[in-house]
C-alpha positions, 0 to 999 in steps of 0.5 A, spaced: 276 256 208 279 256 201 286 259 201 287 266 199 292 268 194 296 274 195 293 278 189 286 277 193 289 280 199 292 286 196 285 287 192 281 287 198 286 292 201 286 296 195 278 296 195 278 298 203 283 304 202 278 306 196 272 307 201 272 315 202 270 318 208 263 318 210 262 312 206 262 305 208 262 298 205 260 291 208 264 285 208 260 282 203 260 288 198 268 287 198 268 279 198 263 280 192 267 285 188 274 281 189 270 274 187 271 271 194 266 266 196 265 268 203 265 275 207 268 271 212 275 271 208 274 279 208 274 279 215 280 275 216 284 279 212 282 285 216 283 282 222 290 280 220 292 286 215 289 292 216 292 297 221 294 302 215 287 302 212 281 305 214 278 299 217 272 303 221 269 304 214 268 296 213 262 294 217 257 287 217 251 287 213 246 289 219 250 295 219 252 294 226 259 294 228 263 288 232 261 289 239 269 289 241 270 295 236 263 298 237 264 305 240 271 306 237 268 305 230 261 308 231 265 314 233 270 315 227 264 314 223 260 319 226 266 324 226 266 323 218 259 324 217 256 317 216 249 317 218 248 312 224 241 310 227 241 307 234 248 304 234 247 302 227 250 305 220 244 307 215 247 303 209 242 306 205 245 313 206 252 311 207 254 305 203 259 306 198 259 302 191 265 300 188 266 301 180 268 294 178 269 296 171 
């Protein structure tokens, strides 16, 4: 993995913080918005530095949460009104689009 700058880490944090209740973004959406080469970099940042962020609004491209977070994440998202079908977030209905201007 390429080194990640403090600016990139802060940009990821800002984008995650900007996702409103009832919406989600994928790791890939955030990586693309920041200009990172891999969604895995966003995952790494989220694992190490997201306790104060709405981490539950960041999800994999399949719409399925990580197994170890599944119940907590889906419960939080359902409380916010995110559409969930068969344990998977409906990305068509819930995906947040970052304004990249």
